TORKOL-4160 file (C-alpha; in steps of 0.2 Angstrom, whole numbers, padded with zeros to 4 digits, m for minus):
320
<pt num="1" X="m0064" Y="m0248" Z="0816"/>
<pt num="2" X="m0068" Y="m0246" Z="0798"/>
<pt num="3" X="m0064" Y="m0230" Z="0788"/>
<pt num="4" X="m0073" Y="m0226" Z="0773"/>
<pt num="5" X="m0065" Y="m0214" Z="0761"/>
<pt num="6" X="m0069" Y="m0205" Z="0744"/>
<pt num="7" X="m0054" Y="m0203" Z="0733"/>
<pt num="8" X="m0054" Y="m0189" Z="0720"/>
<pt num="9" X="m0039" Y="m0189" Z="0708"/>
<pt num="10" X="m0039" Y="m0175" Z="0695"/>
<pt num="11" X="m0027" Y="m0163" Z="0687"/>
<pt num="12" X="m0029" Y="m0145" Z="0689"/>
<pt num="13" X="m0027" Y="m0133" Z="0674"/>
<pt num="14" X="m0014" Y="m0120" Z="0672"/>
<pt num="15" X="m0014" Y="m0105" Z="0682"/>
<pt num="16" X="m0012" Y="m0087" Z="0675"/>
<pt num="17" X="0007" Y="m0089" Z="0676"/>
<pt num="18" X="0008" Y="m0105" Z="0666"/>
<pt num="19" X="0014" Y="m0117" Z="0680"/>
<pt num="20" X="0006" Y="m0134" Z="0683"/>
<pt num="21" X="m0001" Y="m0137" Z="0700"/>
<pt num="22" X="0000" Y="m0154" Z="0709"/>
<pt num="23" X="m0013" Y="m0167" Z="0708"/>
<pt num="24" X="m0025" Y="m0166" Z="0722"/>
<pt num="25" X="m0031" Y="m0182" Z="0732"/>
<pt num="26" X="m0046" Y="m0180" Z="0743"/>
<pt num="27" X="m0053" Y="m0194" Z="0754"/>
<pt num="28" X="m0071" Y="m0193" Z="0761"/>
<pt num="29" X="m0081" Y="m0205" Z="0771"/>
<pt num="30" X="m0093" Y="m0215" Z="0760"/>
<pt num="31" X="m0100" Y="m0233" Z="0757"/>
<pt num="32" X="m0101" Y="m0233" Z="0738"/>
<pt num="33" X="m0090" Y="m0243" Z="0726"/>
<pt num="34" X="m0077" Y="m0234" Z="0715"/>
<pt num="35" X="m0082" Y="m0227" Z="0698"/>
<pt num="36" X="m0070" Y="m0220" Z="0685"/>
<pt num="37" X="m0071" Y="m0208" Z="0670"/>
<pt num="38" X="m0060" Y="m0199" Z="0658"/>
<pt num="39" X="m0062" Y="m0182" Z="0651"/>
<pt num="40" X="m0051" Y="m0171" Z="0639"/>
<pt num="41" X="m0039" Y="m0164" Z="0652"/>
<pt num="42" X="m0036" Y="m0180" Z="0662"/>
<pt num="43" X="m0043" Y="m0194" Z="0672"/>
<pt num="44" X="m0054" Y="m0193" Z="0687"/>
<pt num="45" X="m0059" Y="m0207" Z="0699"/>
<pt num="46" X="m0073" Y="m0206" Z="0712"/>
<pt num="47" X="m0074" Y="m0221" Z="0724"/>
<pt num="48" X="m0081" Y="m0224" Z="0741"/>
<pt num="49" X="m0072" Y="m0239" Z="0748"/>
<pt num="50" X="m0064" Y="m0244" Z="0764"/>
<pt num="51" X="m0047" Y="m0237" Z="0768"/>
<pt num="52" X="m0038" Y="m0253" Z="0766"/>
<pt num="53" X="m0045" Y="m0253" Z="0748"/>
<pt num="54" X="m0038" Y="m0236" Z="0745"/>
<pt num="55" X="m0021" Y="m0242" Z="0752"/>
<pt num="56" X="m0021" Y="m0257" Z="0740"/>
<pt num="57" X="m0026" Y="m0246" Z="0726"/>
<pt num="58" X="m0012" Y="m0234" Z="0729"/>
<pt num="59" X="0001" Y="m0249" Z="0731"/>
<pt num="60" X="m0004" Y="m0260" Z="0716"/>
<pt num="61" X="m0011" Y="m0247" Z="0703"/>
<pt num="62" X="0002" Y="m0233" Z="0703"/>
<pt num="63" X="0001" Y="m0232" Z="0684"/>
<pt num="64" X="m0016" Y="m0224" Z="0685"/>
<pt num="65" X="m0009" Y="m0209" Z="0695"/>
<pt num="66" X="0006" Y="m0208" Z="0684"/>
<pt num="67" X="m0005" Y="m0207" Z="0669"/>
<pt num="68" X="m0015" Y="m0194" Z="0678"/>
<pt num="69" X="0000" Y="m0183" Z="0681"/>
<pt num="70" X="0007" Y="m0185" Z="0663"/>
<pt num="71" X="m0008" Y="m0181" Z="0654"/>
<pt num="72" X="m0008" Y="m0162" Z="0658"/>
<pt num="73" X="0008" Y="m0161" Z="0647"/>
<pt num="74" X="m0003" Y="m0162" Z="0631"/>
<pt num="75" X="m0009" Y="m0144" Z="0633"/>
<pt num="76" X="0009" Y="m0138" Z="0636"/>
<pt num="77" X="0014" Y="m0146" Z="0619"/>
<pt num="78" X="0000" Y="m0137" Z="0611"/>
<pt num="79" X="0006" Y="m0120" Z="0619"/>
<pt num="80" X="0024" Y="m0124" Z="0612"/>
<pt num="81" X="0017" Y="m0126" Z="0595"/>
<pt num="82" X="0008" Y="m0110" Z="0596"/>
<pt num="83" X="0024" Y="m0101" Z="0601"/>
<pt num="84" X="0033" Y="m0109" Z="0586"/>
<pt num="85" X="0019" Y="m0102" Z="0575"/>
<pt num="86" X="0021" Y="m0085" Z="0583"/>
<pt num="87" X="0039" Y="m0085" Z="0579"/>
<pt num="88" X="0036" Y="m0091" Z="0561"/>
<pt num="89" X="0023" Y="m0076" Z="0559"/>
<pt num="90" X="0036" Y="m0064" Z="0565"/>
<pt num="91" X="0050" Y="m0071" Z="0554"/>
<pt num="92" X="0041" Y="m0076" Z="0538"/>
<pt num="93" X="0051" Y="m0086" Z="0526"/>
<pt num="94" X="0053" Y="m0079" Z="0508"/>
<pt num="95" X="0043" Y="m0086" Z="0494"/>
<pt num="96" X="0051" Y="m0101" Z="0485"/>
<pt num="97" X="0053" Y="m0090" Z="0469"/>
<pt num="98" X="0061" Y="m0076" Z="0478"/>
<pt num="99" X="0073" Y="m0088" Z="0487"/>
<pt num="100" X="0077" Y="m0096" Z="0471"/>
<pt num="101" X="0081" Y="m0080" Z="0462"/>
<pt num="102" X="0092" Y="m0074" Z="0477"/>
<pt num="103" X="0102" Y="m0091" Z="0476"/>
<pt num="104" X="0104" Y="m0088" Z="0458"/>
<pt num="105" X="0110" Y="m0071" Z="0460"/>
<pt num="106" X="0122" Y="m0077" Z="0473"/>
<pt num="107" X="0129" Y="m0090" Z="0462"/>
<pt num="108" X="0131" Y="m0077" Z="0448"/>
<pt num="109" X="0140" Y="m0066" Z="0459"/>
<pt num="110" X="0152" Y="m0079" Z="0465"/>
<pt num="111" X="0154" Y="m0085" Z="0448"/>
<pt num="112" X="0160" Y="m0068" Z="0441"/>
<pt num="113" X="0176" Y="m0067" Z="0450"/>
<pt num="114" X="0180" Y="m0085" Z="0446"/>
<pt num="115" X="0177" Y="m0081" Z="0428"/>
<pt num="116" X="0189" Y="m0066" Z="0428"/>
<pt num="117" X="0202" Y="m0077" Z="0437"/>
<pt num="118" X="0200" Y="m0091" Z="0425"/>
<pt num="119" X="0202" Y="m0079" Z="0411"/>
<pt num="120" X="0219" Y="m0073" Z="0418"/>
<pt num="121" X="0224" Y="m0090" Z="0422"/>
<pt num="122" X="0220" Y="m0096" Z="0404"/>
<pt num="123" X="0233" Y="m0084" Z="0397"/>
<pt num="124" X="0248" Y="m0095" Z="0396"/>
<pt num="125" X="0258" Y="m0083" Z="0386"/>
<pt num="126" X="0275" Y="m0078" Z="0394"/>
<pt num="127" X="0275" Y="m0061" Z="0400"/>
<pt num="128" X="0286" Y="m0046" Z="0394"/>
<pt num="129" X="0298" Y="m0039" Z="0407"/>
<pt num="130" X="0303" Y="m0021" Z="0409"/>
<pt num="131" X="0320" Y="m0024" Z="0402"/>
<pt num="132" X="0329" Y="m0035" Z="0389"/>
<pt num="133" X="0343" Y="m0045" Z="0397"/>
<pt num="134" X="0339" Y="m0035" Z="0413"/>
<pt num="135" X="0348" Y="m0020" Z="0405"/>
<pt num="136" X="0340" Y="m0013" Z="0389"/>
<pt num="137" X="0324" Y="m0004" Z="0392"/>
<pt num="138" X="0308" Y="m0013" Z="0387"/>
<pt num="139" X="0295" Y="m0002" Z="0394"/>
<pt num="140" X="0285" Y="m0001" Z="0378"/>
<pt num="141" X="0282" Y="m0020" Z="0375"/>
<pt num="142" X="0265" Y="m0027" Z="0378"/>
<pt num="143" X="0262" Y="m0046" Z="0382"/>
<pt num="144" X="0253" Y="m0056" Z="0369"/>
<pt num="145" X="0234" Y="m0057" Z="0371"/>
<pt num="146" X="0233" Y="m0042" Z="0383"/>
<pt num="147" X="0220" Y="m0029" Z="0383"/>
<pt num="148" X="0227" Y="m0012" Z="0387"/>
<pt num="149" X="0220" Y="0006" Z="0386"/>
<pt num="150" X="0226" Y="0019" Z="0373"/>
<pt num="151" X="0240" Y="0030" Z="0379"/>
<pt num="152" X="0237" Y="0048" Z="0382"/>
<pt num="153" X="0249" Y="0061" Z="0375"/>
<pt num="154" X="0257" Y="0063" Z="0393"/>
<pt num="155" X="0260" Y="0044" Z="0394"/>
<pt num="156" X="0269" Y="0044" Z="0377"/>
<pt num="157" X="0280" Y="0058" Z="0383"/>
<pt num="158" X="0283" Y="0049" Z="0399"/>
<pt num="159" X="0288" Y="0033" Z="0389"/>
<pt num="160" X="0300" Y="0043" Z="0379"/>
<pt num="161" X="0308" Y="0051" Z="0394"/>
<pt num="162" X="0310" Y="0034" Z="0403"/>
<pt num="163" X="0318" Y="0027" Z="0388"/>
<pt num="164" X="0330" Y="0042" Z="0384"/>
<pt num="165" X="0336" Y="0045" Z="0402"/>
<pt num="166" X="0337" Y="0027" Z="0408"/>
<pt num="167" X="0354" Y="0022" Z="0416"/>
<pt num="168" X="0357" Y="0010" Z="0402"/>
<pt num="169" X="0355" Y="0024" Z="0389"/>
<pt num="170" X="0371" Y="0032" Z="0396"/>
<pt num="171" X="0380" Y="0015" Z="0396"/>
<pt num="172" X="0375" Y="0011" Z="0378"/>
<pt num="173" X="0380" Y="0028" Z="0372"/>
<pt num="174" X="0397" Y="0026" Z="0380"/>
<pt num="175" X="0399" Y="0009" Z="0371"/>
<pt num="176" X="0394" Y="0016" Z="0354"/>
<pt num="177" X="0405" Y="0032" Z="0356"/>
<pt num="178" X="0420" Y="0021" Z="0361"/>
<pt num="179" X="0417" Y="0010" Z="0345"/>
<pt num="180" X="0416" Y="0025" Z="0334"/>
<pt num="181" X="0431" Y="0033" Z="0342"/>
<pt num="182" X="0442" Y="0017" Z="0340"/>
<pt num="183" X="0437" Y="0016" Z="0322"/>
<pt num="184" X="0440" Y="0034" Z="0319"/>
<pt num="185" X="0423" Y="0036" Z="0311"/>
<pt num="186" X="0424" Y="0055" Z="0311"/>
<pt num="187" X="0442" Y="0061" Z="0311"/>
<pt num="188" X="0436" Y="0079" Z="0312"/>
<pt num="189" X="0431" Y="0076" Z="0330"/>
<pt num="190" X="0449" Y="0074" Z="0336"/>
<pt num="191" X="0456" Y="0062" Z="0348"/>
<pt num="192" X="0460" Y="0060" Z="0366"/>
<pt num="193" X="0447" Y="0063" Z="0380"/>
<pt num="194" X="0440" Y="0078" Z="0371"/>
<pt num="195" X="0438" Y="0068" Z="0355"/>
<pt num="196" X="0429" Y="0054" Z="0364"/>
<pt num="197" X="0418" Y="0067" Z="0373"/>
<pt num="198" X="0412" Y="0074" Z="0356"/>
<pt num="199" X="0408" Y="0057" Z="0350"/>
<pt num="200" X="0398" Y="0054" Z="0366"/>
<pt num="201" X="0387" Y="0069" Z="0366"/>
<pt num="202" X="0383" Y="0068" Z="0348"/>
<pt num="203" X="0378" Y="0049" Z="0350"/>
<pt num="204" X="0367" Y="0054" Z="0365"/>
<pt num="205" X="0358" Y="0068" Z="0356"/>
<pt num="206" X="0355" Y="0055" Z="0342"/>
<pt num="207" X="0347" Y="0043" Z="0354"/>
<pt num="208" X="0336" Y="0056" Z="0363"/>
<pt num="209" X="0330" Y="0065" Z="0348"/>
<pt num="210" X="0326" Y="0048" Z="0339"/>
<pt num="211" X="0316" Y="0042" Z="0355"/>
<pt num="212" X="0306" Y="0058" Z="0357"/>
<pt num="213" X="0302" Y="0058" Z="0338"/>
<pt num="214" X="0296" Y="0040" Z="0337"/>
<pt num="215" X="0288" Y="0038" Z="0354"/>
<pt num="216" X="0281" Y="0055" Z="0359"/>
<pt num="217" X="0280" Y="0069" Z="0346"/>
<pt num="218" X="0275" Y="0060" Z="0330"/>
<pt num="219" X="0263" Y="0047" Z="0339"/>
<pt num="220" X="0254" Y="0062" Z="0348"/>
<pt num="221" X="0251" Y="0070" Z="0331"/>
<pt num="222" X="0246" Y="0055" Z="0321"/>
<pt num="223" X="0237" Y="0046" Z="0336"/>
<pt num="224" X="0247" Y="0031" Z="0335"/>
<pt num="225" X="0252" Y="0019" Z="0349"/>
<pt num="226" X="0271" Y="0018" Z="0350"/>
<pt num="227" X="0271" Y="0002" Z="0360"/>
<pt num="228" X="0276" Y="m0015" Z="0353"/>
<pt num="229" X="0261" Y="m0028" Z="0354"/>
<pt num="230" X="0268" Y="m0046" Z="0355"/>
<pt num="231" X="0260" Y="m0058" Z="0343"/>
<pt num="232" X="0264" Y="m0075" Z="0352"/>
<pt num="233" X="0257" Y="m0092" Z="0349"/>
<pt num="234" X="0263" Y="m0093" Z="0331"/>
<pt num="235" X="0278" Y="m0101" Z="0322"/>
<pt num="236" X="0295" Y="m0094" Z="0322"/>
<pt num="237" X="0294" Y="m0087" Z="0304"/>
<pt num="238" X="0277" Y="m0080" Z="0306"/>
<pt num="239" X="0282" Y="m0071" Z="0322"/>
<pt num="240" X="0298" Y="m0065" Z="0314"/>
<pt num="241" X="0289" Y="m0058" Z="0299"/>
<pt num="242" X="0276" Y="m0050" Z="0311"/>
<pt num="243" X="0290" Y="m0041" Z="0321"/>
<pt num="244" X="0299" Y="m0035" Z="0305"/>
<pt num="245" X="0282" Y="m0028" Z="0298"/>
<pt num="246" X="0279" Y="m0018" Z="0314"/>
<pt num="247" X="0293" Y="m0007" Z="0308"/>
<pt num="248" X="0281" Y="m0001" Z="0294"/>
<pt num="249" X="0264" Y="m0005" Z="0302"/>
<pt num="250" X="0258" Y="0000" Z="0319"/>
<pt num="251" X="0242" Y="0001" Z="0329"/>
<pt num="252" X="0232" Y="0017" Z="0331"/>
<pt num="253" X="0225" Y="0024" Z="0347"/>
<pt num="254" X="0208" Y="0018" Z="0342"/>
<pt num="255" X="0214" Y="0000" Z="0340"/>
<pt num="256" X="0216" Y="0000" Z="0321"/>
<pt num="257" X="0231" Y="m0002" Z="0310"/>
<pt num="258" X="0240" Y="0011" Z="0299"/>
<pt num="259" X="0257" Y="0015" Z="0291"/>
<pt num="260" X="0270" Y="0018" Z="0305"/>
<pt num="261" X="0273" Y="0036" Z="0303"/>
<pt num="262" X="0280" Y="0037" Z="0320"/>
<pt num="263" X="0294" Y="0025" Z="0316"/>
<pt num="264" X="0298" Y="0030" Z="0298"/>
<pt num="265" X="0294" Y="0049" Z="0300"/>
<pt num="266" X="0303" Y="0050" Z="0317"/>
<pt num="267" X="0319" Y="0041" Z="0311"/>
<pt num="268" X="0319" Y="0053" Z="0296"/>
<pt num="269" X="0318" Y="0068" Z="0307"/>
<pt num="270" X="0332" Y="0062" Z="0318"/>
<pt num="271" X="0343" Y="0059" Z="0303"/>
<pt num="272" X="0339" Y="0076" Z="0296"/>
<pt num="273" X="0342" Y="0084" Z="0313"/>
<pt num="274" X="0359" Y="0076" Z="0314"/>
<pt num="275" X="0365" Y="0087" Z="0300"/>
<pt num="276" X="0364" Y="0102" Z="0312"/>
<pt num="277" X="0378" Y="0096" Z="0324"/>
<pt num="278" X="0389" Y="0084" Z="0314"/>
<pt num="279" X="0404" Y="0089" Z="0304"/>
<pt num="280" X="0401" Y="0095" Z="0286"/>
<pt num="281" X="0409" Y="0080" Z="0280"/>
<pt num="282" X="0395" Y="0070" Z="0288"/>
<pt num="283" X="0381" Y="0080" Z="0282"/>
<pt num="284" X="0371" Y="0079" Z="0266"/>
<pt num="285" X="0357" Y="0070" Z="0258"/>
<pt num="286" X="0366" Y="0054" Z="0256"/>
<pt num="287" X="0372" Y="0054" Z="0274"/>
<pt num="288" X="0354" Y="0057" Z="0279"/>
<pt num="289" X="0347" Y="0042" Z="0270"/>
<pt num="290" X="0361" Y="0032" Z="0277"/>
<pt num="291" X="0357" Y="0037" Z="0294"/>
<pt num="292" X="0339" Y="0033" Z="0291"/>
<pt num="293" X="0343" Y="0016" Z="0285"/>
<pt num="294" X="0353" Y="0012" Z="0300"/>
<pt num="295" X="0339" Y="0018" Z="0312"/>
<pt num="296" X="0326" Y="0008" Z="0303"/>
<pt num="297" X="0337" Y="m0008" Z="0304"/>
<pt num="298" X="0340" Y="m0005" Z="0322"/>
<pt num="299" X="0321" Y="m0003" Z="0325"/>
<pt num="300" X="0318" Y="m0020" Z="0316"/>
<pt num="301" X="0330" Y="m0029" Z="0326"/>
<pt num="302" X="0324" Y="m0022" Z="0342"/>
<pt num="303" X="0306" Y="m0028" Z="0337"/>
<pt num="304" X="0312" Y="m0046" Z="0334"/>
<pt num="305" X="0321" Y="m0045" Z="0351"/>
<pt num="306" X="0305" Y="m0039" Z="0359"/>
<pt num="307" X="0295" Y="m0053" Z="0351"/>
<pt num="308" X="0305" Y="m0068" Z="0356"/>
<pt num="309" X="0312" Y="m0061" Z="0373"/>
<pt num="310" X="0297" Y="m0068" Z="0383"/>
<pt num="311" X="0300" Y="m0086" Z="0376"/>
<pt num="312" X="0319" Y="m0085" Z="0379"/>
<pt num="313" X="0315" Y="m0079" Z="0397"/>
<pt num="314" X="0302" Y="m0092" Z="0400"/>
<pt num="315" X="0309" Y="m0108" Z="0391"/>
<pt num="316" X="0328" Y="m0105" Z="0393"/>
<pt num="317" X="0330" Y="m0094" Z="0408"/>
<pt num="318" X="0315" Y="m0102" Z="0417"/>
<pt num="319" X="0306" Y="m0086" Z="0421"/>
<pt num="320" X="0288" Y="m0082" Z="0420"/>
């Protein structure tokens, strides 16, 4: 008995849910030979051959059916491309000019902190410390090549208060009072504990009045900056000359230079005020100018110590 069959192999298009259906194979009775054709969506074969031919065709030519099952993937790739285009439409990329400007802005923003950091790192000058030899107040010294804001009147009085009532001021006054007491500089002040006390409070009054006159009162009137600005990065003699000259030249609140009325005038007022509480033998014009010279000499030596203290601290003591 011979069976005739018609074999139809064709891919079925996507359903509404986007799923692929399986390939349909239909056999019908017929007497005609096979014919093949291709279209855009797949391959279709129409044949009317005996059943044994159909079996042989399936056994020895499976590639034909595999191709027929793989071909429907082409429309799926097209749909994925359409989905990618839809995503690109929802998230449009910025124009090339805009992206370039944004990247440039980011580079400038990231470069700004680095520039500030390199500026601070490039300053290799040793820093001033708050105290000379860890004892003497050095609150008014400014490190070389450092930009600082002008001091207000309140800040000037705060500086004078910190220098006048620091613990070291009491110790230093005690040392100077003991020296004057042992040398019997003022016999009228007497001896013993009472005599030492008279030396002490007069020396402490000299220090407080001189500090307030030179760091707060006169600078507030003349708009001068009472701080010491370190020169640095120069030779020894030039820096020493600079430190000595700061006794007569100072910086103003506006950043200019002027005669140091704060130091000269403040020291003169201190020497004049001392006539009010020292014994009569220690008063007068000559004694006032002598005290003024002593105060100016002390200020000059103090400036030299402030100028070279950072180098001593950095190079000899190995501190920053």
